[in-house]
MIMILUM-970762 format. One record per residue (C-alpha): residue number from 0; x, y, z. Coordinates in nm, 2 decimals, always signed. Layout:
NODE;NUM;X;Y;Z
...
//
This chain:
NODE;0;-1.06;+1.55;+3.56
NODE;1;-1.04;+1.37;+3.22
NODE;2;-0.78;+1.33;+2.99
NODE;3;-0.66;+1.09;+2.68
NODE;4;-0.39;+0.88;+2.80
NODE;5;-0.14;+0.67;+2.61
NODE;6;-0.07;+0.33;+2.79
NODE;7;+0.17;+0.14;+2.55
NODE;8;+0.19;+0.15;+2.20
NODE;9;-0.11;+0.16;+2.01
NODE;10;-0.25;+0.18;+2.37
NODE;11;-0.47;+0.52;+2.40
NODE;12;-0.78;+0.59;+2.59
NODE;13;-0.98;+0.82;+2.77
NODE;14;-0.91;+0.80;+3.12
NODE;15;-1.06;+0.96;+3.47
NODE;16;-0.71;+1.11;+3.65
NODE;17;-0.66;+1.31;+3.91
NODE;18;-0.60;+1.66;+3.87
NODE;19;-0.24;+1.81;+3.83
NODE;20;-0.06;+1.92;+4.13
NODE;21;+0.18;+2.26;+4.02
NODE;22;+0.52;+2.27;+4.17
NODE;23;+0.73;+2.47;+4.24
NODE;24;+0.77;+2.69;+3.87
NODE;25;+0.49;+2.58;+3.73
NODE;26;+0.14;+2.68;+3.71
NODE;27;-0.21;+2.51;+3.69
NODE;28;-0.33;+2.64;+3.34
NODE;29;-0.71;+2.51;+3.27
NODE;30;-0.77;+2.42;+2.94
NODE;31;-0.97;+2.60;+2.69
NODE;32;-0.85;+2.39;+2.35
NODE;33;-0.60;+2.18;+2.21
NODE;34;-0.54;+2.06;+1.93
NODE;35;-0.50;+1.75;+1.78
NODE;36;-0.16;+1.67;+1.55
NODE;37;-0.07;+1.38;+1.37
NODE;38;+0.25;+1.39;+1.55
NODE;39;-0.01;+1.22;+1.83
NODE;40;-0.07;+0.91;+1.61
NODE;41;+0.34;+0.85;+1.56
NODE;42;+0.32;+0.87;+1.96
NODE;43;+0.05;+0.60;+1.99
NODE;44;+0.24;+0.40;+1.68
NODE;45;+0.55;+0.39;+1.85
NODE;46;+0.69;+0.63;+1.58
NODE;47;+0.85;+0.88;+1.85
NODE;48;+0.92;+0.73;+2.23
NODE;49;+0.73;+0.79;+2.51
NODE;50;+0.69;+0.76;+2.82
NODE;51;+0.37;+0.59;+2.96
NODE;52;+0.10;+0.65;+3.10
NODE;53;+0.12;+0.99;+2.96
NODE;54;-0.15;+1.26;+2.88
NODE;55;-0.11;+1.33;+2.52
NODE;56;-0.19;+1.68;+2.34
NODE;57;+0.10;+1.97;+2.28
NODE;58;-0.11;+2.24;+2.11
NODE;59;-0.24;+2.42;+2.41
NODE;60;-0.48;+2.72;+2.55
NODE;61;-0.57;+2.79;+2.82
NODE;62;-0.65;+2.99;+3.13
NODE;63;-0.38;+3.05;+3.45
NODE;64;-0.57;+2.95;+3.76
NODE;65;-0.28;+3.01;+4.02
NODE;66;-0.12;+3.39;+4.02
NODE;67;+0.26;+3.46;+3.99
NODE;68;+0.51;+3.76;+3.92
NODE;69;+0.47;+3.73;+3.54
NODE;70;+0.07;+3.60;+3.48
NODE;71;-0.24;+3.71;+3.68
NODE;72;-0.53;+3.41;+3.76
NODE;73;-0.76;+3.42;+3.49
NODE;74;-0.47;+3.51;+3.19
NODE;75;-0.53;+3.35;+2.87
NODE;76;-0.20;+3.18;+2.79
NODE;77;-0.04;+2.93;+2.52
NODE;78;+0.15;+2.66;+2.57
NODE;79;+0.53;+2.65;+2.43
NODE;80;+0.54;+2.31;+2.44
NODE;81;+0.94;+2.28;+2.49
NODE;82;+1.12;+2.38;+2.82
NODE;83;+1.50;+2.33;+2.76
NODE;84;+1.73;+2.31;+3.02
NODE;85;+1.80;+2.67;+3.05
NODE;86;+2.22;+2.54;+2.98
NODE;87;+2.36;+2.40;+2.68
NODE;88;+2.43;+2.61;+2.38
NODE;89;+2.05;+2.56;+2.20
NODE;90;+1.86;+2.69;+2.50
NODE;91;+2.16;+2.99;+2.52
NODE;92;+2.12;+3.11;+2.14
NODE;93;+1.73;+3.06;+2.18
NODE;94;+1.67;+2.74;+2.02
NODE;95;+1.53;+2.55;+2.28
NODE;96;+1.33;+2.30;+2.03
NODE;97;+1.66;+2.13;+1.97
NODE;98;+1.79;+2.12;+2.36
NODE;99;+1.89;+1.75;+2.43
NODE;100;+1.80;+1.73;+2.78
NODE;101;+1.45;+1.96;+2.83
NODE;102;+1.31;+1.96;+3.18
NODE;103;+0.98;+1.90;+3.02
NODE;104;+0.82;+1.87;+2.68
NODE;105;+0.50;+1.87;+2.66
NODE;106;+0.26;+1.59;+2.50
NODE;107;+0.57;+1.44;+2.41
NODE;108;+0.75;+1.30;+2.74
NODE;109;+0.55;+1.57;+3.04
NODE;110;+0.17;+1.55;+3.06
NODE;111;-0.02;+1.77;+2.78
NODE;112;-0.32;+1.91;+2.75
NODE;113;-0.61;+1.71;+2.56
NODE;114;-0.72;+1.69;+2.93
NODE;115;-0.90;+1.94;+3.16
NODE;116;-0.58;+2.09;+3.30
NODE;117;-0.26;+2.08;+3.28
NODE;118;+0.04;+2.19;+3.49
NODE;119;+0.30;+2.41;+3.29
NODE;120;+0.67;+2.58;+3.31
NODE;121;+0.59;+2.92;+3.35
NODE;122;+0.87;+2.96;+3.16
NODE;123;+0.65;+2.79;+2.84
NODE;124;+0.41;+3.04;+2.88
NODE;125;+0.30;+3.29;+2.62
NODE;126;-0.03;+3.56;+2.71
NODE;127;-0.24;+3.54;+2.47
NODE;128;-0.52;+3.77;+2.31
NODE;129;-0.87;+3.75;+2.46
NODE;130;-1.06;+3.83;+2.19
NODE;131;-0.98;+3.49;+1.97
NODE;132;-1.13;+3.22;+2.01
NODE;133;-0.94;+2.94;+2.18
NODE;134;-0.98;+2.69;+1.91
NODE;135;-0.84;+2.92;+1.65
NODE;136;-0.51;+3.01;+1.94
NODE;137;-0.50;+2.62;+1.97
NODE;138;-0.33;+2.56;+1.63
NODE;139;-0.07;+2.82;+1.71
NODE;140;+0.08;+2.64;+1.95
NODE;141;+0.21;+2.39;+1.66
NODE;142;+0.04;+2.40;+1.31
NODE;143;+0.12;+2.78;+1.29
NODE;144;+0.49;+2.80;+1.46
NODE;145;+0.58;+2.49;+1.26
NODE;146;+0.49;+2.62;+0.90
NODE;147;+0.64;+2.96;+1.00
NODE;148;+0.98;+2.84;+1.14
NODE;149;+1.00;+2.60;+0.81
NODE;150;+0.95;+2.86;+0.64
NODE;151;+1.23;+3.04;+0.81
NODE;152;+1.48;+2.76;+0.76
NODE;153;+1.44;+2.76;+0.39
NODE;154;+1.54;+3.10;+0.36
NODE;155;+1.20;+3.18;+0.19
NODE;156;+1.24;+3.50;-0.12
NODE;157;+0.97;+3.71;-0.26
NODE;158;+0.86;+3.62;-0.57
NODE;159;+1.00;+3.26;-0.59
NODE;160;+0.79;+2.95;-0.66
NODE;161;+0.71;+2.74;-0.37
NODE;162;+0.51;+2.33;-0.36
NODE;163;+0.38;+2.27;-0.03
NODE;164;+0.34;+1.85;-0.06
NODE;165;+0.09;+1.75;+0.15
NODE;166;-0.19;+1.96;+0.35
NODE;167;-0.27;+1.85;+0.66
NODE;168;-0.28;+2.08;+1.04
NODE;169;+0.05;+2.28;+0.86
NODE;170;+0.01;+2.26;+0.50
NODE;171;-0.26;+2.54;+0.55
NODE;172;-0.07;+2.79;+0.75
NODE;173;+0.22;+2.76;+0.55
NODE;174;+0.05;+2.80;+0.20
NODE;175;-0.08;+3.19;+0.38
NODE;176;+0.29;+3.27;+0.55
NODE;177;+0.44;+3.20;+0.20
NODE;178;+0.18;+3.43;+0.03
NODE;179;+0.16;+3.68;+0.28
NODE;180;+0.64;+3.70;+0.20
NODE;181;+0.55;+3.77;-0.18
NODE;182;+0.62;+3.35;-0.26
NODE;183;+0.39;+3.19;-0.52
NODE;184;+0.24;+2.86;-0.42
NODE;185;+0.16;+2.49;-0.58
NODE;186;-0.02;+2.31;-0.34
NODE;187;-0.06;+1.88;-0.39
NODE;188;-0.29;+1.65;-0.20
NODE;189;-0.47;+1.32;-0.26
NODE;190;-0.80;+1.52;-0.10
NODE;191;-1.01;+1.72;-0.32
NODE;192;-1.17;+1.95;-0.06
NODE;193;-0.88;+1.99;+0.09
NODE;194;-0.71;+2.09;-0.24
NODE;195;-1.06;+2.36;-0.31
NODE;196;-0.97;+2.49;+0.05
NODE;197;-0.59;+2.60;-0.11
NODE;198;-0.72;+2.77;-0.37
NODE;199;-0.95;+2.99;-0.22
NODE;200;-0.65;+3.07;+0.01
NODE;201;-0.48;+3.19;-0.33
NODE;202;-0.26;+2.86;-0.43
NODE;203;-0.23;+2.67;-0.72
NODE;204;-0.39;+2.30;-0.69
NODE;205;-0.25;+1.96;-0.80
NODE;206;-0.41;+1.62;-0.70
NODE;207;-0.09;+1.36;-0.61
NODE;208;-0.27;+1.16;-0.82
NODE;209;-0.17;+1.33;-1.13
NODE;210;+0.16;+1.40;-1.34
NODE;211;+0.28;+1.65;-1.12
NODE;212;+0.59;+1.71;-1.33
NODE;213;+0.36;+1.82;-1.59
NODE;214;+0.09;+2.04;-1.37
NODE;215;+0.42;+2.19;-1.23
NODE;216;+0.59;+2.30;-1.59
NODE;217;+0.37;+2.58;-1.72
NODE;218;+0.42;+2.76;-1.37
NODE;219;+0.81;+2.71;-1.37
NODE;220;+1.11;+2.56;-1.22
NODE;221;+1.04;+2.52;-0.85
NODE;222;+1.22;+2.70;-0.59
NODE;223;+1.18;+2.50;-0.26
NODE;224;+1.00;+2.25;-0.15
NODE;225;+0.83;+2.19;+0.18
NODE;226;+0.71;+1.78;+0.25
NODE;227;+0.49;+1.79;+0.52
NODE;228;+0.45;+1.39;+0.44
NODE;229;+0.88;+1.31;+0.43
NODE;230;+0.80;+1.07;+0.11
NODE;231;+0.79;+1.33;-0.17
NODE;232;+1.16;+1.32;-0.26
NODE;233;+1.10;+1.13;-0.55
NODE;234;+0.86;+1.42;-0.70
NODE;235;+1.06;+1.68;-0.54
NODE;236;+1.34;+1.62;-0.80
NODE;237;+1.11;+1.58;-1.10
NODE;238;+1.00;+1.95;-1.06
NODE;239;+1.25;+2.11;-0.81
NODE;240;+1.55;+2.38;-1.04
NODE;241;+1.93;+2.47;-0.97
NODE;242;+2.02;+2.55;-0.63
NODE;243;+1.65;+2.50;-0.46
NODE;244;+1.60;+2.35;-0.17
NODE;245;+1.38;+2.08;+0.00
NODE;246;+1.26;+2.14;+0.38
NODE;247;+1.16;+1.83;+0.51
NODE;248;+0.88;+1.88;+0.85
NODE;249;+0.71;+1.56;+0.80
NODE;250;+0.88;+1.20;+0.81
NODE;251;+0.66;+0.96;+0.78
NODE;252;+0.83;+0.81;+0.45
NODE;253;+1.21;+0.68;+0.35
NODE;254;+1.47;+0.91;+0.15
NODE;255;+1.61;+0.67;-0.12
NODE;256;+1.78;+0.90;-0.43
NODE;257;+2.05;+0.88;-0.56
NODE;258;+2.30;+1.19;-0.48
NODE;259;+2.40;+1.28;-0.83
NODE;260;+2.09;+1.40;-0.90
NODE;261;+2.06;+1.65;-0.60
NODE;262;+2.44;+1.69;-0.63
NODE;263;+2.41;+1.82;-0.99
NODE;264;+2.18;+2.09;-0.97
NODE;265;+2.26;+2.17;-0.59
NODE;266;+2.00;+2.13;-0.43
NODE;267;+1.99;+2.16;-0.06
NODE;268;+1.83;+1.94;+0.18
NODE;269;+1.71;+2.08;+0.49
NODE;270;+1.50;+1.95;+0.80
NODE;271;+1.29;+2.17;+1.02
NODE;272;+1.12;+2.05;+1.38
NODE;273;+0.92;+2.26;+1.60
NODE;274;+0.98;+2.61;+1.66
NODE;275;+1.17;+2.85;+1.91
NODE;276;+0.96;+3.06;+2.16
NODE;277;+1.03;+3.39;+1.98
NODE;278;+0.81;+3.24;+1.69
NODE;279;+0.55;+3.15;+1.87
NODE;280;+0.50;+3.51;+2.03
NODE;281;+0.50;+3.57;+1.64
NODE;282;+0.29;+3.35;+1.56
NODE;283;+0.02;+3.49;+1.79
NODE;284;+0.04;+3.80;+1.63
NODE;285;-0.02;+3.65;+1.26
NODE;286;-0.33;+3.52;+1.40
NODE;287;-0.40;+3.81;+1.56
NODE;288;-0.40;+4.01;+1.29
NODE;289;-0.58;+3.81;+1.08
NODE;290;-0.29;+3.73;+0.82
NODE;291;-0.30;+3.34;+0.93
NODE;292;-0.59;+3.16;+0.98
NODE;293;-0.63;+2.78;+1.05
NODE;294;-0.92;+2.60;+0.95
NODE;295;-1.06;+2.40;+1.23
NODE;296;-1.34;+2.16;+1.34
NODE;297;-1.41;+2.12;+1.75
NODE;298;-1.48;+1.81;+1.92
NODE;299;-1.57;+1.69;+2.26
NODE;300;-1.30;+1.50;+2.47
NODE;301;-1.54;+1.16;+2.42
NODE;302;-1.49;+1.22;+2.07
NODE;303;-1.07;+1.22;+2.04
NODE;304;-1.00;+0.90;+1.99
NODE;305;-1.24;+0.86;+1.71
NODE;306;-1.11;+1.20;+1.54
NODE;307;-0.76;+1.03;+1.59
NODE;308;-0.91;+0.73;+1.40
NODE;309;-1.03;+1.05;+1.12
NODE;310;-0.66;+1.17;+1.12
NODE;311;-0.51;+0.86;+1.07
NODE;312;-0.72;+0.84;+0.73
NODE;313;-0.66;+1.19;+0.64
NODE;314;-1.02;+1.28;+0.64
NODE;315;-1.01;+1.59;+0.90
NODE;316;-0.96;+1.94;+0.66
NODE;317;-0.75;+2.16;+0.88
NODE;318;-0.72;+2.07;+1.27
NODE;319;-0.92;+1.95;+1.52
NODE;320;-0.94;+2.07;+1.82
NODE;321;-1.06;+1.96;+2.13
NODE;322;-1.29;+2.13;+2.39
NODE;323;-1.30;+2.01;+2.72
NODE;324;-1.66;+2.02;+2.91
//
């Protein structure tokens, strides 16, 4: 089969490899679609450690190829990319995303879905509706669930003013989650095309090249600032009110600020990673109901490496989704 393989730091290639062979407790999934996330860039650069060689891709929707007690052959599934140890306090409390000793993590430490097939533990599969296009379901596995998890970590409340800093694959579903919850939303990006789409969704767009403080002032003090890039704290403190929150989802920048600024206004710093399996189930229902829709563009697996270059440059609108040949 064809697969996008990480072979070392800054070494990634399209390869022909053998089809995976599932072991006890696993099934073979024929990949229908797999999203390309910015996390792939961090794995390639070495920002996130990964074993090599490794098939990338953690946003996966596909069809079960071998029947089990829980899944029928041909049934559509979305992959929950964590497979916790099942024994630690995090797994026991439904927070598999924090498990320190995962049995698998697809696309991170275990072969993922930027390929024709992937083998997956049955405990990491969630049934998905047949009526939706695979390209609309693939981003649910990360883009939508990451947005949903971050909104819950933030403790959002109806009527609050939220600012979404960075409009990558997570930014657009996050805008929709916040609007659906009754918040007012500001969207910040340097890309005018992305800002136009954010406005169409109902957010107030601001170009990051502008004076963000001046632009936000007319809308009020920001209650919760979602940093999807990782370098927005210096901007956040200019617009945040008292008892406000900064939620870190991105991690590309560095945090360097006088803590007095945070303490004097009781600004809380919150971090958010991945999602729980229950949140994946919830996210699938949101997409099925039409309450969240990720803008996507489909590509062939042969275009994946070129698409990653475009993603690095910030030139992908929403999520690029690979459809295997």
